[in-house]
Structures are given as C-alpha cells and as structure tokens.
HTML snippet that shows the backbone in 3Dmol.js (N, CA, C, O; Angstrom):
<script src="https://3Dmol.org/build/3Dmol-min.js"></script>
<div id="view" style="width:600px;height:400px;position:relative"></div>
<script>
const pdb = `
ATOM      1  N   UNK A   1      90.989  93.378-129.343  1.00  0.00           N
ATOM      2  CA  UNK A   1      90.945  94.284-128.269  1.00  0.00           C
ATOM      3  C   UNK A   1      90.473  93.506-127.002  1.00  0.00           C
ATOM      4  O   UNK A   1      89.499  92.759-127.090  1.00  0.00           O
ATOM      5  N   UNK A   2      91.104  93.655-125.893  1.00  0.00           N
ATOM      6  CA  UNK A   2      90.802  92.850-124.642  1.00  0.00           C
ATOM      7  C   UNK A   2      89.779  93.734-123.869  1.00  0.00           C
ATOM      8  O   UNK A   2      90.040  94.886-123.526  1.00  0.00           O
ATOM      9  N   UNK A   3      88.617  93.122-123.626  1.00  0.00           N
ATOM     10  CA  UNK A   3      87.580  93.765-122.805  1.00  0.00           C
ATOM     11  C   UNK A   3      87.645  93.445-121.296  1.00  0.00           C
ATOM     12  O   UNK A   3      86.734  93.751-120.525  1.00  0.00           O
ATOM     13  N   UNK A   4      88.785  92.807-120.918  1.00  0.00           N
ATOM     14  CA  UNK A   4      88.997  92.448-119.563  1.00  0.00           C
ATOM     15  C   UNK A   4      89.647  93.669-118.758  1.00  0.00           C
ATOM     16  O   UNK A   4      90.785  94.068-119.008  1.00  0.00           O
ATOM     17  N   UNK A   5      88.837  94.223-117.780  1.00  0.00           N
ATOM     18  CA  UNK A   5      89.354  95.373-117.119  1.00  0.00           C
ATOM     19  C   UNK A   5      90.377  95.127-116.040  1.00  0.00           C
ATOM     20  O   UNK A   5      91.036  96.055-115.573  1.00  0.00           O
ATOM     21  N   UNK A   6      90.505  93.923-115.658  1.00  0.00           N
ATOM     22  CA  UNK A   6      91.422  93.596-114.568  1.00  0.00           C
ATOM     23  C   UNK A   6      92.796  93.883-115.105  1.00  0.00           C
ATOM     24  O   UNK A   6      93.061  93.683-116.290  1.00  0.00           O
ATOM     25  N   UNK A   7      93.663  94.346-114.252  1.00  0.00           N
ATOM     26  CA  UNK A   7      95.021  94.668-114.656  1.00  0.00           C
ATOM     27  C   UNK A   7      95.192  96.045-115.152  1.00  0.00           C
ATOM     28  O   UNK A   7      96.326  96.441-115.423  1.00  0.00           O
ATOM     29  N   UNK A   8      94.161  96.812-115.296  1.00  0.00           N
ATOM     30  CA  UNK A   8      94.239  98.188-115.749  1.00  0.00           C
ATOM     31  C   UNK A   8      94.054  99.064-114.573  1.00  0.00           C
ATOM     32  O   UNK A   8      94.180  98.649-113.421  1.00  0.00           O
ATOM     33  N   UNK A   9      93.732 100.372-114.904  1.00  0.00           N
ATOM     34  CA  UNK A   9      93.553 101.274-113.851  1.00  0.00           C
ATOM     35  C   UNK A   9      92.193 101.080-113.164  1.00  0.00           C
ATOM     36  O   UNK A   9      91.941 101.632-112.093  1.00  0.00           O
ATOM     37  N   UNK A  10      91.281 100.245-113.833  1.00  0.00           N
ATOM     38  CA  UNK A  10      89.930  99.955-113.192  1.00  0.00           C
ATOM     39  C   UNK A  10      90.111  98.852-112.194  1.00  0.00           C
ATOM     40  O   UNK A  10      90.616  97.779-112.522  1.00  0.00           O
ATOM     41  N   UNK A  11      89.705  99.108-110.995  1.00  0.00           N
ATOM     42  CA  UNK A  11      89.716  98.077-109.932  1.00  0.00           C
ATOM     43  C   UNK A  11      88.325  97.987-109.281  1.00  0.00           C
ATOM     44  O   UNK A  11      87.770  98.968-108.786  1.00  0.00           O
ATOM     45  N   UNK A  12      87.800  96.761-109.310  1.00  0.00           N
ATOM     46  CA  UNK A  12      86.515  96.515-108.655  1.00  0.00           C
ATOM     47  C   UNK A  12      86.621  96.631-107.165  1.00  0.00           C
ATOM     48  O   UNK A  12      87.608  96.189-106.578  1.00  0.00           O
ATOM     49  N   UNK A  13      85.627  97.215-106.537  1.00  0.00           N
ATOM     50  CA  UNK A  13      85.668  97.170-105.017  1.00  0.00           C
ATOM     51  C   UNK A  13      84.616  96.152-104.561  1.00  0.00           C
ATOM     52  O   UNK A  13      83.604  95.903-105.216  1.00  0.00           O
ATOM     53  N   UNK A  14      84.918  95.605-103.432  1.00  0.00           N
ATOM     54  CA  UNK A  14      84.006  94.673-102.835  1.00  0.00           C
ATOM     55  C   UNK A  14      82.884  95.442-102.137  1.00  0.00           C
ATOM     56  O   UNK A  14      83.018  96.641-101.896  1.00  0.00           O
ATOM     57  N   UNK A  15      81.788  94.770-101.813  1.00  0.00           N
ATOM     58  CA  UNK A  15      80.651  95.388-101.036  1.00  0.00           C
ATOM     59  C   UNK A  15      81.343  95.887 -99.747  1.00  0.00           C
ATOM     60  O   UNK A  15      81.120  97.051 -99.414  1.00  0.00           O
ATOM     61  N   UNK A  16      82.123  95.159 -99.022  1.00  0.00           N
ATOM     62  CA  UNK A  16      82.684  95.565 -97.821  1.00  0.00           C
ATOM     63  C   UNK A  16      83.523  96.779 -97.992  1.00  0.00           C
ATOM     64  O   UNK A  16      83.411  97.704 -97.187  1.00  0.00           O
ATOM     65  N   UNK A  17      84.391  96.841 -99.026  1.00  0.00           N
ATOM     66  CA  UNK A  17      85.194  98.089 -99.213  1.00  0.00           C
ATOM     67  C   UNK A  17      84.327  99.337 -99.440  1.00  0.00           C
ATOM     68  O   UNK A  17      84.642 100.454 -99.031  1.00  0.00           O
ATOM     69  N   UNK A  18      83.170  99.045-100.148  1.00  0.00           N
ATOM     70  CA  UNK A  18      82.220 100.221-100.393  1.00  0.00           C
ATOM     71  C   UNK A  18      81.617 100.644 -99.090  1.00  0.00           C
ATOM     72  O   UNK A  18      81.485 101.843 -98.846  1.00  0.00           O
ATOM     73  N   UNK A  19      81.258  99.753 -98.269  1.00  0.00           N
ATOM     74  CA  UNK A  19      80.680 100.122 -96.958  1.00  0.00           C
ATOM     75  C   UNK A  19      81.626 100.918 -96.142  1.00  0.00           C
ATOM     76  O   UNK A  19      81.218 101.910 -95.539  1.00  0.00           O
ATOM     77  N   UNK A  20      82.926 100.525 -96.083  1.00  0.00           N
ATOM     78  CA  UNK A  20      83.940 101.309 -95.417  1.00  0.00           C
ATOM     79  C   UNK A  20      84.073 102.667 -95.953  1.00  0.00           C
ATOM     80  O   UNK A  20      84.163 103.622 -95.181  1.00  0.00           O
ATOM     81  N   UNK A  21      84.092 102.821 -97.282  1.00  0.00           N
ATOM     82  CA  UNK A  21      84.310 103.952 -97.957  1.00  0.00           C
ATOM     83  C   UNK A  21      83.159 104.974 -97.684  1.00  0.00           C
ATOM     84  O   UNK A  21      83.407 106.128 -97.333  1.00  0.00           O
ATOM     85  N   UNK A  22      81.961 104.526 -97.852  1.00  0.00           N
ATOM     86  CA  UNK A  22      80.809 105.359 -97.639  1.00  0.00           C
ATOM     87  C   UNK A  22      80.611 105.668 -96.135  1.00  0.00           C
ATOM     88  O   UNK A  22      80.207 106.777 -95.784  1.00  0.00           O
ATOM     89  N   UNK A  23      80.868 104.785 -95.334  1.00  0.00           N
ATOM     90  CA  UNK A  23      80.781 105.101 -93.871  1.00  0.00           C
ATOM     91  C   UNK A  23      81.730 106.141 -93.417  1.00  0.00           C
ATOM     92  O   UNK A  23      81.411 106.955 -92.551  1.00  0.00           O
ATOM     93  N   UNK A  24      82.868 106.129 -93.975  1.00  0.00           N
ATOM     94  CA  UNK A  24      83.892 107.240 -93.665  1.00  0.00           C
ATOM     95  C   UNK A  24      83.386 108.564 -94.270  1.00  0.00           C
ATOM     96  O   UNK A  24      83.379 109.592 -93.592  1.00  0.00           O
ATOM     97  N   UNK A  25      82.974 108.536 -95.512  1.00  0.00           N
ATOM     98  CA  UNK A  25      82.530 109.732 -96.175  1.00  0.00           C
ATOM     99  C   UNK A  25      81.359 110.423 -95.516  1.00  0.00           C
ATOM    100  O   UNK A  25      81.255 111.650 -95.525  1.00  0.00           O
ATOM    101  N   UNK A  26      80.438 109.586 -94.917  1.00  0.00           N
ATOM    102  CA  UNK A  26      79.287 110.012 -94.258  1.00  0.00           C
ATOM    103  C   UNK A  26      79.386 110.115 -92.756  1.00  0.00           C
ATOM    104  O   UNK A  26      78.446 110.537 -92.082  1.00  0.00           O
ATOM    105  N   UNK A  27      80.527 109.728 -92.243  1.00  0.00           N
ATOM    106  CA  UNK A  27      80.721 109.676 -90.776  1.00  0.00           C
ATOM    107  C   UNK A  27      79.594 108.951 -90.018  1.00  0.00           C
ATOM    108  O   UNK A  27      78.965 109.469 -89.096  1.00  0.00           O
ATOM    109  N   UNK A  28      79.395 107.695 -90.491  1.00  0.00           N
ATOM    110  CA  UNK A  28      78.410 106.778 -89.929  1.00  0.00           C
ATOM    111  C   UNK A  28      79.104 105.581 -89.442  1.00  0.00           C
ATOM    112  O   UNK A  28      79.839 104.931 -90.185  1.00  0.00           O
ATOM    113  N   UNK A  29      78.880 105.249 -88.133  1.00  0.00           N
ATOM    114  CA  UNK A  29      79.548 104.020 -87.580  1.00  0.00           C
ATOM    115  C   UNK A  29      78.889 102.778 -88.175  1.00  0.00           C
ATOM    116  O   UNK A  29      77.782 102.822 -88.712  1.00  0.00           O
ATOM    117  N   UNK A  30      79.626 101.660 -88.054  1.00  0.00           N
ATOM    118  CA  UNK A  30      79.089 100.447 -88.488  1.00  0.00           C
ATOM    119  C   UNK A  30      77.949  99.950 -87.691  1.00  0.00           C
ATOM    120  O   UNK A  30      77.039  99.281 -88.180  1.00  0.00           O
ATOM    121  N   UNK A  31      78.028 100.312 -86.388  1.00  0.00           N
ATOM    122  CA  UNK A  31      76.899 100.079 -85.484  1.00  0.00           C
ATOM    123  C   UNK A  31      75.654 100.715 -85.908  1.00  0.00           C
ATOM    124  O   UNK A  31      74.574 100.123 -85.897  1.00  0.00           O
ATOM    125  N   UNK A  32      75.819 101.986 -86.300  1.00  0.00           N
ATOM    126  CA  UNK A  32      74.623 102.786 -86.706  1.00  0.00           C
ATOM    127  C   UNK A  32      74.031 102.265 -88.099  1.00  0.00           C
ATOM    128  O   UNK A  32      72.823 102.292 -88.333  1.00  0.00           O
ATOM    129  N   UNK A  33      74.942 101.809 -88.962  1.00  0.00           N
ATOM    130  CA  UNK A  33      74.521 101.221 -90.198  1.00  0.00           C
ATOM    131  C   UNK A  33      73.654  99.958 -89.893  1.00  0.00           C
ATOM    132  O   UNK A  33      72.551  99.831 -90.425  1.00  0.00           O
ATOM    133  N   UNK A  34      74.141  99.059 -89.065  1.00  0.00           N
ATOM    134  CA  UNK A  34      73.497  97.842 -88.680  1.00  0.00           C
ATOM    135  C   UNK A  34      72.139  98.132 -88.098  1.00  0.00           C
ATOM    136  O   UNK A  34      71.129  97.507 -88.420  1.00  0.00           O
ATOM    137  N   UNK A  35      72.171  99.138 -87.204  1.00  0.00           N
ATOM    138  CA  UNK A  35      70.903  99.460 -86.485  1.00  0.00           C
ATOM    139  C   UNK A  35      69.843  99.921 -87.486  1.00  0.00           C
ATOM    140  O   UNK A  35      68.732  99.392 -87.507  1.00  0.00           O
ATOM    141  N   UNK A  36      70.186 100.903 -88.311  1.00  0.00           N
ATOM    142  CA  UNK A  36      69.305 101.437 -89.358  1.00  0.00           C
ATOM    143  C   UNK A  36      68.861 100.403 -90.309  1.00  0.00           C
ATOM    144  O   UNK A  36      67.732 100.434 -90.799  1.00  0.00           O
ATOM    145  N   UNK A  37      69.795  99.415 -90.602  1.00  0.00           N
ATOM    146  CA  UNK A  37      69.491  98.402 -91.583  1.00  0.00           C
ATOM    147  C   UNK A  37      68.707  97.310 -90.983  1.00  0.00           C
ATOM    148  O   UNK A  37      68.099  96.526 -91.713  1.00  0.00           O
ATOM    149  N   UNK A  38      68.681  97.207 -89.687  1.00  0.00           N
ATOM    150  CA  UNK A  38      67.966  96.115 -88.951  1.00  0.00           C
ATOM    151  C   UNK A  38      68.536  94.773 -89.243  1.00  0.00           C
ATOM    152  O   UNK A  38      67.819  93.780 -89.369  1.00  0.00           O
ATOM    153  N   UNK A  39      69.874  94.749 -89.354  1.00  0.00           N
ATOM    154  CA  UNK A  39      70.673  93.597 -89.537  1.00  0.00           C
ATOM    155  C   UNK A  39      71.752  93.446 -88.488  1.00  0.00           C
ATOM    156  O   UNK A  39      72.215  94.440 -87.929  1.00  0.00           O
ATOM    157  N   UNK A  40      72.162  92.221 -88.211  1.00  0.00           N
ATOM    158  CA  UNK A  40      73.186  92.007 -87.143  1.00  0.00           C
ATOM    159  C   UNK A  40      74.450  92.710 -87.431  1.00  0.00           C
ATOM    160  O   UNK A  40      74.820  92.770 -88.603  1.00  0.00           O
ATOM    161  N   UNK A  41      75.189  93.275 -86.449  1.00  0.00           N
ATOM    162  CA  UNK A  41      76.442  93.860 -86.600  1.00  0.00           C
ATOM    163  C   UNK A  41      77.389  92.909 -87.226  1.00  0.00           C
ATOM    164  O   UNK A  41      78.239  93.298 -88.027  1.00  0.00           O
ATOM    165  N   UNK A  42      77.248  91.576 -86.850  1.00  0.00           N
ATOM    166  CA  UNK A  42      78.101  90.543 -87.428  1.00  0.00           C
ATOM    167  C   UNK A  42      78.049  90.522 -88.954  1.00  0.00           C
ATOM    168  O   UNK A  42      79.066  90.307 -89.614  1.00  0.00           O
ATOM    169  N   UNK A  43      76.940  90.732 -89.472  1.00  0.00           N
ATOM    170  CA  UNK A  43      76.724  90.817 -90.946  1.00  0.00           C
ATOM    171  C   UNK A  43      77.592  91.918 -91.548  1.00  0.00           C
ATOM    172  O   UNK A  43      78.299  91.706 -92.534  1.00  0.00           O
ATOM    173  N   UNK A  44      77.523  93.064 -90.951  1.00  0.00           N
ATOM    174  CA  UNK A  44      78.346  94.202 -91.457  1.00  0.00           C
ATOM    175  C   UNK A  44      79.861  93.802 -91.394  1.00  0.00           C
ATOM    176  O   UNK A  44      80.603  94.045 -92.345  1.00  0.00           O
ATOM    177  N   UNK A  45      80.285  93.212 -90.310  1.00  0.00           N
ATOM    178  CA  UNK A  45      81.711  92.942 -90.055  1.00  0.00           C
ATOM    179  C   UNK A  45      82.125  91.789 -90.994  1.00  0.00           C
ATOM    180  O   UNK A  45      83.269  91.794 -91.448  1.00  0.00           O
ATOM    181  N   UNK A  46      81.272  90.812 -91.308  1.00  0.00           N
ATOM    182  CA  UNK A  46      81.528  89.744 -92.220  1.00  0.00           C
ATOM    183  C   UNK A  46      81.590  90.248 -93.623  1.00  0.00           C
ATOM    184  O   UNK A  46      82.315  89.660 -94.426  1.00  0.00           O
ATOM    185  N   UNK A  47      80.869  91.320 -93.996  1.00  0.00           N
ATOM    186  CA  UNK A  47      80.942  91.768 -95.357  1.00  0.00           C
ATOM    187  C   UNK A  47      82.289  92.588 -95.451  1.00  0.00           C
ATOM    188  O   UNK A  47      83.004  92.488 -96.448  1.00  0.00           O
ATOM    189  N   UNK A  48      82.600  93.368 -94.430  1.00  0.00           N
ATOM    190  CA  UNK A  48      83.856  94.148 -94.485  1.00  0.00           C
ATOM    191  C   UNK A  48      85.065  93.272 -94.616  1.00  0.00           C
ATOM    192  O   UNK A  48      85.996  93.536 -95.377  1.00  0.00           O
ATOM    193  N   UNK A  49      85.005  92.135 -93.781  1.00  0.00           N
ATOM    194  CA  UNK A  49      86.156  91.253 -93.773  1.00  0.00           C
ATOM    195  C   UNK A  49      86.148  90.324 -94.957  1.00  0.00           C
ATOM    196  O   UNK A  49      87.138  89.608 -95.106  1.00  0.00           O
ATOM    197  N   UNK A  50      85.190  90.248 -95.788  1.00  0.00           N
ATOM    198  CA  UNK A  50      85.088  89.392 -97.011  1.00  0.00           C
ATOM    199  C   UNK A  50      84.541  88.008 -96.738  1.00  0.00           C
ATOM    200  O   UNK A  50      84.412  87.212 -97.668  1.00  0.00           O
ATOM    201  N   UNK A  51      84.210  87.688 -95.481  1.00  0.00           N
ATOM    202  CA  UNK A  51      83.548  86.443 -95.264  1.00  0.00           C
ATOM    203  C   UNK A  51      82.255  86.188 -95.935  1.00  0.00           C
ATOM    204  O   UNK A  51      81.912  85.056 -96.276  1.00  0.00           O
ATOM    205  N   UNK A  52      81.522  87.275 -96.125  1.00  0.00           N
ATOM    206  CA  UNK A  52      80.321  87.279 -96.890  1.00  0.00           C
ATOM    207  C   UNK A  52      80.651  88.021 -98.184  1.00  0.00           C
ATOM    208  O   UNK A  52      81.018  89.196 -98.154  1.00  0.00           O
ATOM    209  N   UNK A  53      80.527  87.369 -99.260  1.00  0.00           N
ATOM    210  CA  UNK A  53      80.908  88.047-100.568  1.00  0.00           C
ATOM    211  C   UNK A  53      79.649  88.350-101.450  1.00  0.00           C
ATOM    212  O   UNK A  53      79.687  89.205-102.336  1.00  0.00           O
ATOM    213  N   UNK A  54      78.570  87.637-101.179  1.00  0.00           N
ATOM    214  CA  UNK A  54      77.329  87.840-101.966  1.00  0.00           C
ATOM    215  C   UNK A  54      76.133  88.072-101.071  1.00  0.00           C
ATOM    216  O   UNK A  54      75.346  87.157-100.828  1.00  0.00           O
ATOM    217  N   UNK A  55      75.983  89.354-100.554  1.00  0.00           N
ATOM    218  CA  UNK A  55      74.898  89.600 -99.743  1.00  0.00           C
ATOM    219  C   UNK A  55      73.525  89.517-100.405  1.00  0.00           C
ATOM    220  O   UNK A  55      73.471  89.711-101.619  1.00  0.00           O
ATOM    221  N   UNK A  56      72.459  89.259 -99.752  1.00  0.00           N
ATOM    222  CA  UNK A  56      71.114  89.192-100.379  1.00  0.00           C
ATOM    223  C   UNK A  56      70.716  90.701-100.685  1.00  0.00           C
ATOM    224  O   UNK A  56      71.314  91.635-100.152  1.00  0.00           O
ATOM    225  N   UNK A  57      69.716  90.868-101.537  1.00  0.00           N
ATOM    226  CA  UNK A  57      69.220  92.107-101.972  1.00  0.00           C
ATOM    227  C   UNK A  57      68.650  92.866-100.662  1.00  0.00           C
ATOM    228  O   UNK A  57      68.843  94.065-100.460  1.00  0.00           O
ATOM    229  N   UNK A  58      67.942  92.036 -99.821  1.00  0.00           N
ATOM    230  CA  UNK A  58      67.440  92.648 -98.592  1.00  0.00           C
ATOM    231  C   UNK A  58      68.652  93.378 -97.763  1.00  0.00           C
ATOM    232  O   UNK A  58      68.597  94.542 -97.366  1.00  0.00           O
ATOM    233  N   UNK A  59      69.658  92.565 -97.591  1.00  0.00           N
ATOM    234  CA  UNK A  59      70.786  93.073 -96.886  1.00  0.00           C
ATOM    235  C   UNK A  59      71.369  94.328 -97.482  1.00  0.00           C
ATOM    236  O   UNK A  59      71.647  95.287 -96.761  1.00  0.00           O
ATOM    237  N   UNK A  60      71.559  94.339 -98.786  1.00  0.00           N
ATOM    238  CA  UNK A  60      72.099  95.475 -99.518  1.00  0.00           C
ATOM    239  C   UNK A  60      71.135  96.711 -99.392  1.00  0.00           C
ATOM    240  O   UNK A  60      71.587  97.845 -99.234  1.00  0.00           O
ATOM    241  N   UNK A  61      69.801  96.452 -99.468  1.00  0.00           N
ATOM    242  CA  UNK A  61      68.919  97.544 -99.341  1.00  0.00           C
ATOM    243  C   UNK A  61      68.945  98.087 -97.840  1.00  0.00           C
ATOM    244  O   UNK A  61      68.772  99.285 -97.620  1.00  0.00           O
ATOM    245  N   UNK A  62      69.140  97.283 -96.945  1.00  0.00           N
ATOM    246  CA  UNK A  62      69.259  97.726 -95.509  1.00  0.00           C
ATOM    247  C   UNK A  62      70.551  98.453 -95.263  1.00  0.00           C
ATOM    248  O   UNK A  62      70.546  99.407 -94.485  1.00  0.00           O
ATOM    249  N   UNK A  63      71.644  98.084 -95.856  1.00  0.00           N
ATOM    250  CA  UNK A  63      72.861  98.802 -95.739  1.00  0.00           C
ATOM    251  C   UNK A  63      72.796 100.187 -96.389  1.00  0.00           C
ATOM    252  O   UNK A  63      73.353 101.172 -95.904  1.00  0.00           O
ATOM    253  N   UNK A  64      72.080 100.197 -97.517  1.00  0.00           N
ATOM    254  CA  UNK A  64      71.888 101.487 -98.220  1.00  0.00           C
ATOM    255  C   UNK A  64      71.009 102.368 -97.343  1.00  0.00           C
ATOM    256  O   UNK A  64      71.288 103.562 -97.235  1.00  0.00           O
ATOM    257  N   UNK A  65      70.057 101.890 -96.768  1.00  0.00           N
ATOM    258  CA  UNK A  65      69.178 102.623 -95.825  1.00  0.00           C
ATOM    259  C   UNK A  65      70.082 103.152 -94.665  1.00  0.00           C
ATOM    260  O   UNK A  65      69.987 104.320 -94.289  1.00  0.00           O
ATOM    261  N   UNK A  66      70.906 102.323 -94.142  1.00  0.00           N
ATOM    262  CA  UNK A  66      71.778 102.691 -93.007  1.00  0.00           C
ATOM    263  C   UNK A  66      72.774 103.731 -93.452  1.00  0.00           C
ATOM    264  O   UNK A  66      73.165 104.543 -92.613  1.00  0.00           O
ATOM    265  N   UNK A  67      73.209 103.784 -94.650  1.00  0.00           N
ATOM    266  CA  UNK A  67      74.117 104.757 -95.212  1.00  0.00           C
ATOM    267  C   UNK A  67      73.505 105.946 -95.769  1.00  0.00           C
ATOM    268  O   UNK A  67      74.183 106.909 -96.126  1.00  0.00           O
ATOM    269  N   UNK A  68      72.135 105.903 -95.862  1.00  0.00           N
ATOM    270  CA  UNK A  68      71.305 106.914 -96.499  1.00  0.00           C
ATOM    271  C   UNK A  68      71.796 107.207 -97.981  1.00  0.00           C
ATOM    272  O   UNK A  68      72.008 108.345 -98.398  1.00  0.00           O
ATOM    273  N   UNK A  69      71.948 106.070 -98.710  1.00  0.00           N
ATOM    274  CA  UNK A  69      72.186 106.223-100.132  1.00  0.00           C
ATOM    275  C   UNK A  69      71.224 105.326-100.833  1.00  0.00           C
ATOM    276  O   UNK A  69      70.570 104.485-100.215  1.00  0.00           O
ATOM    277  N   UNK A  70      71.132 105.504-102.148  1.00  0.00           N
ATOM    278  CA  UNK A  70      70.381 104.572-102.936  1.00  0.00           C
ATOM    279  C   UNK A  70      71.214 103.455-103.441  1.00  0.00           C
ATOM    280  O   UNK A  70      72.442 103.542-103.440  1.00  0.00           O
ATOM    281  N   UNK A  71      70.558 102.369-103.889  1.00  0.00           N
ATOM    282  CA  UNK A  71      71.385 101.249-104.430  1.00  0.00           C
ATOM    283  C   UNK A  71      72.237 101.736-105.664  1.00  0.00           C
ATOM    284  O   UNK A  71      73.350 101.264-105.891  1.00  0.00           O
ATOM    285  N   UNK A  72      71.693 102.642-106.393  1.00  0.00           N
ATOM    286  CA  UNK A  72      72.498 103.180-107.609  1.00  0.00           C
ATOM    287  C   UNK A  72      73.783 103.920-107.023  1.00  0.00           C
ATOM    288  O   UNK A  72      74.886 103.733-107.537  1.00  0.00           O
ATOM    289  N   UNK A  73      73.612 104.729-105.978  1.00  0.00           N
ATOM    290  CA  UNK A  73      74.672 105.483-105.485  1.00  0.00           C
ATOM    291  C   UNK A  73      75.774 104.471-104.872  1.00  0.00           C
ATOM    292  O   UNK A  73      76.983 104.647-105.023  1.00  0.00           O
ATOM    293  N   UNK A  74      75.236 103.446-104.198  1.00  0.00           N
ATOM    294  CA  UNK A  74      76.099 102.456-103.571  1.00  0.00           C
ATOM    295  C   UNK A  74      76.980 101.767-104.606  1.00  0.00           C
ATOM    296  O   UNK A  74      78.175 101.578-104.382  1.00  0.00           O
ATOM    297  N   UNK A  75      76.382 101.388-105.753  1.00  0.00           N
ATOM    298  CA  UNK A  75      77.133 100.674-106.835  1.00  0.00           C
ATOM    299  C   UNK A  75      77.750 101.557-107.858  1.00  0.00           C
ATOM    300  O   UNK A  75      78.411 101.058-108.768  1.00  0.00           O
ATOM    301  N   UNK A  76      77.567 102.873-107.758  1.00  0.00           N
ATOM    302  CA  UNK A  76      78.030 103.788-108.779  1.00  0.00           C
ATOM    303  C   UNK A  76      79.537 103.777-108.881  1.00  0.00           C
ATOM    304  O   UNK A  76      80.048 103.941-109.989  1.00  0.00           O
ATOM    305  N   UNK A  77      80.296 103.593-107.797  1.00  0.00           N
ATOM    306  CA  UNK A  77      81.746 103.647-107.844  1.00  0.00           C
ATOM    307  C   UNK A  77      82.373 102.377-107.530  1.00  0.00           C
ATOM    308  O   UNK A  77      83.483 102.344-106.999  1.00  0.00           O
ATOM    309  N   UNK A  78      81.687 101.271-107.845  1.00  0.00           N
ATOM    310  CA  UNK A  78      82.305  99.949-107.679  1.00  0.00           C
ATOM    311  C   UNK A  78      82.821  99.465-109.033  1.00  0.00           C
ATOM    312  O   UNK A  78      83.379  98.371-109.126  1.00  0.00           O
TER     313      UNK A  78
END
`;
const viewer = $3Dmol.createViewer("view");
viewer.addModel(pdb, "pdb");
viewer.setStyle({}, {cartoon: {color: "spectrum"}});
viewer.zoomTo();
viewer.render();
</script>
C-alpha cells in the first residue's frame, strides 16, 4: 500500500494559498492582515507568491491573529 498522498485527490496547500483562501472567506485585505499581525506587507506578499516557503512561528501566529483564526483552524484544511 502506498502512503504517498501526492497524485491522489489530496492536494497540499501552501501557506500563501491558505492566506488567500481565508482572506477571501473572511473578507479581510492583505493590508489588514499585515497590520493586525504587525508584520510587513512584503512578508504577506512573499508568502502568497511563494518566495517565502517556511515562515517562522511568530509570523504564522501573527497571520492567524490578522485572520482571526487559530493555528489549528489555519492548518486544518491544508
């Protein structure tokens, strides 16, 4: 049995894709997320574009604060 999920219906989302998804669901602008998270707007844009692939825990916590979700909620559908 193959435990590799790639190539099946399961697709992993990037952090950037999840930010886009949640910002749309919650109608929150990227600017507002950055402001609430107290991180530079460029960090948000670099995550969305994929230039930053592994954000720090502090950055992730800030983004969750900006989106008003818990870390569990953020990663629940990734």
